[in-house]
C-alpha positions as CSV (number, residue, x, y, z in Angstrom):
1,X,110.6,82.7,70.1
2,X,107.9,82.9,72.7
3,X,107.3,85.7,75.2
4,X,106.0,86.2,78.8
5,X,105.4,89.6,80.2
6,X,104.8,89.9,84.0
7,X,103.3,93.1,85.3
8,X,103.3,93.9,89.0
9,X,100.8,96.7,89.1
10,X,102.0,99.8,91.0
11,X,105.1,97.9,92.2
12,X,107.5,100.9,91.7
13,X,107.7,103.5,94.5
14,X,109.7,106.4,96.0
15,X,112.6,106.1,98.4
16,X,111.2,106.0,102.0
17,X,112.9,107.3,105.2
18,X,111.5,104.3,107.0
19,X,113.5,102.1,104.6
20,X,116.7,104.1,105.0
21,X,116.1,106.0,101.7
22,X,115.3,102.8,99.7
23,X,112.2,101.7,97.9
24,X,110.1,98.6,98.6
25,X,111.6,97.0,95.5
26,X,115.1,97.7,96.8
27,X,114.5,96.0,100.2
28,X,112.2,93.2,99.1
29,X,113.7,89.7,99.0
30,X,113.1,88.9,95.3
31,X,115.8,86.6,93.9
32,X,113.8,85.7,90.8
33,X,113.2,89.3,89.6
34,X,116.8,90.0,90.4
35,X,117.9,87.0,88.3
36,X,116.0,88.3,85.3
37,X,117.7,91.7,85.7
38,X,121.1,90.2,86.3
39,X,121.0,87.7,83.4
40,X,119.0,90.0,81.2
41,X,119.0,93.7,80.3
42,X,117.4,96.6,82.1
43,X,116.0,100.1,81.3
44,X,113.6,102.8,82.2
45,X,110.2,103.0,80.5
46,X,107.8,105.9,80.4
47,X,104.3,104.4,80.2
48,X,102.2,107.5,80.8
49,X,102.3,110.2,78.1
50,X,102.6,113.8,79.4
51,X,99.2,115.3,80.3
52,X,97.4,111.9,80.6
53,X,96.0,110.5,83.9
54,X,98.4,107.8,85.2
55,X,95.9,105.0,85.2
56,X,96.5,101.3,84.8
57,X,94.5,101.5,81.6
58,X,96.8,104.1,80.0
59,X,99.9,102.4,81.3
60,X,99.1,98.9,80.2
61,X,98.0,100.1,76.7
62,X,101.4,101.7,76.5
63,X,103.3,98.5,77.5
64,X,101.4,96.5,74.9
65,X,102.4,99.1,72.2
66,X,99.1,100.9,71.8
67,X,99.7,104.7,72.1
68,X,97.1,105.9,74.6
69,X,97.0,109.3,73.0
70,X,95.5,107.5,69.9
71,X,93.6,104.6,71.4
72,X,92.5,105.4,74.9
73,X,88.8,106.4,75.3
74,X,88.3,105.7,79.1
75,X,88.3,102.9,81.6
76,X,84.6,102.3,81.6
77,X,84.4,100.9,78.0
78,X,87.4,98.6,78.6
79,X,85.6,97.1,81.6
80,X,82.5,96.8,79.5
81,X,84.5,94.7,77.0
82,X,85.7,92.4,79.8
83,X,82.1,91.9,81.0
84,X,80.7,91.2,77.6
85,X,78.6,94.4,77.6
86,X,78.1,95.5,74.0
87,X,78.4,99.2,73.4
88,X,77.1,101.2,70.4
89,X,79.1,103.9,68.8
90,X,77.3,106.6,70.8
91,X,77.0,104.8,74.1
92,X,79.1,105.8,77.2
93,X,80.4,103.4,79.8
94,X,81.5,104.4,83.3
95,X,83.3,102.5,86.0
96,X,81.1,102.4,89.0
97,X,82.7,102.0,92.4
98,X,80.9,101.2,95.6
99,X,82.6,103.5,98.1
100,X,82.4,104.5,101.7
101,X,81.5,108.1,102.3
102,X,82.1,109.6,105.8
103,X,81.6,113.2,106.9
104,X,81.3,114.3,103.3
105,X,84.6,112.7,102.2
106,X,85.8,109.6,100.3
107,X,86.7,107.4,103.2
108,X,87.3,104.1,101.4
109,X,87.3,103.7,97.6
110,X,86.6,99.9,97.9
111,X,84.2,99.8,100.9
112,X,86.5,97.4,102.7
113,X,86.8,95.2,99.6
114,X,83.1,94.3,99.9
115,X,82.1,90.8,98.8
116,X,80.6,90.4,95.4
117,X,77.5,88.8,96.9
118,X,76.9,91.9,99.1
119,X,77.6,94.2,96.2
120,X,75.1,92.4,94.0
121,X,72.3,93.3,96.4
122,X,73.3,97.0,96.5
123,X,73.7,97.3,92.7
124,X,70.2,95.7,92.3
125,X,68.9,98.4,94.6
126,X,70.5,101.1,92.5
127,X,68.6,99.8,89.5
128,X,65.4,101.1,91.0
129,X,66.5,104.6,90.1
130,X,65.8,103.7,86.5
131,X,68.7,105.8,85.2
132,X,71.1,104.2,82.8
133,X,72.1,100.5,83.1
134,X,74.1,98.8,85.9
135,X,76.1,95.7,85.4
136,X,77.5,93.8,88.3
137,X,81.2,93.2,88.4
138,X,83.4,91.9,91.2
139,X,83.7,93.3,94.8
140,X,83.5,97.1,94.6
141,X,84.1,97.3,90.8
142,X,81.0,97.6,88.6
143,X,79.8,99.2,85.4
144,X,77.3,101.9,84.5
145,X,76.2,102.6,80.9
146,X,74.3,105.4,79.3
147,X,72.9,104.7,75.9
148,X,73.0,107.2,73.1
149,X,74.8,109.7,75.3
150,X,78.3,110.9,74.8
151,X,78.8,113.7,77.4
152,X,81.9,115.9,77.5
153,X,82.6,115.6,81.3
154,X,85.5,115.1,83.6
155,X,85.5,112.6,86.5
156,X,87.9,111.8,89.4
157,X,89.3,108.3,90.3
158,X,88.1,107.6,93.8
159,X,91.4,105.9,94.8
160,X,93.1,109.3,94.1
161,X,90.9,111.4,96.4
162,X,90.8,109.4,99.6
163,X,90.1,111.7,102.6
164,X,89.1,114.6,100.3
165,X,85.8,116.4,100.1
166,X,83.3,114.8,97.7
167,X,81.9,118.2,96.9
168,X,85.2,119.2,95.4
169,X,85.5,116.2,93.2
170,X,82.0,115.7,91.7
171,X,81.6,115.4,87.9
172,X,82.6,118.6,86.0
173,X,81.7,121.0,84.4
174,X,79.1,121.8,87.0
175,X,77.0,123.7,84.4
176,X,76.7,120.6,82.2
177,X,73.1,119.2,82.4
178,X,74.4,115.6,82.3
179,X,77.0,116.3,85.0
180,X,74.3,117.9,87.2
181,X,72.0,114.9,86.7
182,X,74.8,112.4,87.5
183,X,76.0,114.3,90.5
184,X,72.5,114.3,91.9
185,X,72.3,110.6,91.3
186,X,75.6,110.0,93.1
187,X,74.5,112.0,96.1
188,X,71.1,110.4,96.2
189,X,72.6,107.0,96.3
190,X,73.8,107.5,99.9
191,X,70.3,107.9,101.2
192,X,69.3,104.6,99.6
193,X,72.4,102.5,100.2
194,X,73.0,103.6,103.8
195,X,69.6,102.1,104.8
196,X,70.1,98.9,103.0
197,X,70.3,95.7,105.2
198,X,73.7,94.8,103.7
199,X,75.2,98.0,105.0
200,X,73.4,98.0,108.3
201,X,74.9,94.5,108.9
202,X,78.4,95.7,107.8
203,X,78.4,98.6,110.2
204,X,77.4,96.3,113.0
205,X,80.3,94.0,112.1
206,X,82.7,96.9,112.2
207,X,83.1,96.9,108.4
208,X,83.1,99.9,106.0
209,X,79.6,100.3,104.5
210,X,79.2,100.6,100.7
211,X,77.0,103.7,101.2
212,X,77.6,105.6,97.9
213,X,78.3,104.9,94.2
214,X,81.0,106.7,92.4
215,X,81.0,107.1,88.6
216,X,84.2,107.8,86.8
217,X,86.4,107.2,83.8
218,X,83.7,107.4,81.2
219,X,84.2,106.8,77.5
220,X,83.1,105.3,74.2
221,X,84.0,101.9,72.7
222,X,87.7,101.9,71.7
223,X,89.0,100.7,68.3
224,X,92.1,98.7,68.9
225,X,94.1,96.7,66.4
226,X,94.3,92.9,67.1
227,X,97.6,91.6,68.5
228,X,97.7,89.1,65.8
229,X,97.5,91.8,63.1
230,X,99.8,94.2,64.9
231,X,102.6,91.8,65.8
232,X,101.8,88.4,64.2
233,X,101.5,86.9,67.6
234,X,98.8,84.5,69.1
235,X,98.4,86.2,72.5
236,X,96.8,85.3,75.9
237,X,96.2,87.4,79.0
238,X,95.8,86.6,82.7
239,X,94.4,89.1,85.1
240,X,91.8,89.5,87.8
241,X,91.2,93.1,86.9
242,X,88.3,93.8,84.5
243,X,90.0,96.8,82.7
244,X,93.1,94.7,81.9
245,X,90.9,91.9,80.6
246,X,89.0,94.5,78.6
247,X,92.2,95.5,76.8
248,X,92.7,91.8,76.1
249,X,89.2,91.4,74.7
250,X,89.5,94.4,72.4
251,X,93.0,93.4,71.2
252,X,91.9,89.8,70.4
253,X,93.8,88.1,73.1
254,X,92.7,84.8,74.7
255,X,91.4,85.6,78.2
256,X,92.6,82.8,80.6
257,X,90.4,82.4,83.6
258,X,92.4,81.2,86.6
259,X,90.5,79.8,89.7
260,X,91.1,81.7,92.9
261,X,92.4,85.0,91.4
262,X,91.0,88.0,93.3
263,X,92.9,91.1,92.4
264,X,94.0,91.4,96.0
265,X,96.6,90.0,98.4
266,X,95.0,86.6,98.6
267,X,95.1,85.9,94.8
268,X,96.2,82.6,93.4
269,X,99.8,83.4,92.4
270,X,100.7,79.8,91.7
271,X,97.6,79.3,89.6
272,X,98.5,82.3,87.5
273,X,102.0,80.9,86.9
274,X,100.8,77.4,86.0
275,X,98.1,78.7,83.7
276,X,100.5,81.1,82.0
277,X,102.9,78.2,81.2
278,X,100.0,76.1,79.9
279,X,98.8,79.1,77.7
280,X,102.3,79.4,76.3
281,X,101.9,76.0,74.7
282,X,99.3,77.3,72.3
283,X,100.2,81.0,72.2
284,X,103.3,83.0,71.3
285,X,102.8,85.7,73.9
286,X,101.3,85.6,77.4
287,X,100.7,88.7,79.5
288,X,100.4,88.1,83.2
289,X,99.0,91.0,85.4
290,X,99.1,91.0,89.2
291,X,97.1,93.7,91.0
292,X,98.2,93.2,94.7
293,X,101.2,95.6,94.9
294,X,98.9,98.4,93.6
295,X,96.3,97.8,96.3
296,X,99.0,98.0,99.0
297,X,100.2,101.3,97.6
298,X,96.7,102.7,97.6
299,X,96.3,101.6,101.3
300,X,99.6,103.1,102.2
301,X,100.6,99.8,103.7
302,X,104.4,99.5,103.4
303,X,104.8,96.0,105.0
304,X,102.1,94.6,102.8
305,X,103.5,96.2,99.7
306,X,106.9,94.5,100.3
307,X,105.1,91.2,101.0
308,X,103.2,91.4,97.7
309,X,106.4,91.9,95.8
310,X,108.0,89.0,97.6
311,X,104.9,86.8,97.0
312,X,104.9,87.8,93.3
313,X,108.6,86.9,93.1
314,X,108.5,83.6,94.9
315,X,105.1,82.2,94.0
316,X,104.7,83.4,90.4
317,X,108.0,84.7,88.8
318,X,110.1,81.8,90.2
319,X,107.5,79.2,89.1
320,X,107.5,80.7,85.6
321,X,111.3,80.8,85.4
322,X,111.4,77.1,86.4
323,X,109.0,76.0,83.7
324,X,109.2,78.5,80.8
325,X,112.1,76.9,78.9
326,X,113.5,78.9,75.9
327,X,111.6,82.1,75.8
328,X,111.9,85.8,76.5
329,X,110.6,87.0,79.9
330,X,110.0,90.6,80.9
331,X,109.2,91.9,84.4
332,X,108.0,95.5,85.1
333,X,105.4,97.5,86.9
334,X,102.9,99.5,84.9
335,X,103.2,102.7,86.9
336,X,104.3,103.6,90.5
337,X,101.8,103.7,93.3
338,X,104.0,105.2,96.0
339,X,103.3,104.6,99.7
340,X,103.8,108.3,100.4
341,X,101.0,109.5,98.2
342,X,98.7,106.4,97.9
343,X,97.9,107.1,94.3
344,X,99.2,106.5,90.8
345,X,101.9,108.8,89.6
346,X,103.2,109.1,86.0
347,X,106.9,108.6,86.8
348,X,108.9,106.2,84.5
349,X,109.3,102.6,85.7
350,X,112.0,100.0,85.7
351,X,111.9,97.1,83.3
352,X,114.0,94.0,82.7
353,X,114.0,91.6,79.8
354,X,115.7,88.1,79.9
355,X,116.4,86.0,76.8
356,X,118.8,83.0,76.7
357,X,121.1,84.7,74.1
358,X,121.5,88.0,76.0
359,X,124.6,89.0,78.0
360,X,123.4,90.2,81.3
361,X,123.5,93.7,82.8
362,X,124.3,92.1,86.2
363,X,122.0,94.4,88.1
364,X,119.2,94.0,90.7
365,X,115.6,94.7,89.8
366,X,114.7,98.1,91.3
367,X,114.3,101.7,90.3
368,X,117.9,103.0,90.9
369,X,119.5,100.0,89.2
370,X,117.3,100.4,86.1
371,X,118.9,103.8,85.5
372,X,122.2,102.0,84.9
373,X,120.7,99.5,82.5
374,X,122.0,99.0,79.0
375,X,118.6,99.5,77.4
376,X,118.4,103.2,78.6
377,X,115.3,105.3,78.6
378,X,112.4,104.4,76.3
379,X,108.9,105.6,75.8
380,X,105.5,103.7,75.5
381,X,105.2,101.5,72.5
382,X,109.0,101.2,72.2
383,X,108.9,98.5,74.8
384,X,107.1,95.9,72.6
385,X,109.4,96.7,69.7
386,X,112.4,96.2,71.9
387,X,111.0,92.9,73.4
388,X,110.4,91.4,70.0
389,X,113.7,92.4,68.4
390,X,116.3,92.4,71.2
């Protein structure tokens, strides 16, 4: 048997008054996801262990059967893996966002989804500080590495503190020498980046300037068992998001590069579907991750979130259902990113698994229907065991 797992990042949500007490998943036109739920079986999955930050890193490790309490070391090192940056045992990697600061607050965690070409110039400017190592990623997402340094510090995800005072969310503890040094670095970045020609031009064009760096989710190199050793499966992964690709790298999955994928609303849904089907010919397991619903949740954009769900359904899920043949197919979010709060929350999420031999639950794919599913409530790594044995 072969397997395809499709993850709509942040797709789950809370009931909204504007939708008559329903969620985006409940009102979206998504016949293909509903078909998986109707012909397959549904349940509720807790992807974020109690006490852990509800990040996509934690949640996707859970879905793949790697207990985050044992394996998670931080988002930074996962992104380092995806970028081919080698880490020593005592090196620390940080995710580095280019953000928009305004009036002392985090105004935009993505600097208006700045282009990679513009970001490259700004990151090159940051290298003049001669502190640590910068590596250029995509758009606003980059990497910062400190060698032979493993500080005990706490950071804040910028997408969770939109509109909040930067001074309240700098690196802690404040009495840590490393935290003080990095906080000074973050604050000093504004003076340099604000004057850069890239940002002067962006302001003139009415775009959000990338006028500050933000360092967060630091950690050491993780030690993850290979998918082949853990499950006996040849596995492949498709995602535009570096941290998801990093999980794939460390778990020995084949990383499939699809032209035109962006991690945003304009991503190449059809390409992801076609490349997933092609990857299934030489692999036993294909993991397809789509970021767009999460971005809409962070922006608090209800109409766009519904559209991203519908795009995912029509342009990717339907295409996979048409071409997959005899295999198991699962659909699920990794965590909710509710419109109300515009940040990740640790609430359990709905999931559905289809296989040709299963008798269906005859349900729709949404949060409330999942509570009636025959698979009940499961936790973390139980999802993969269930997928492989059901």
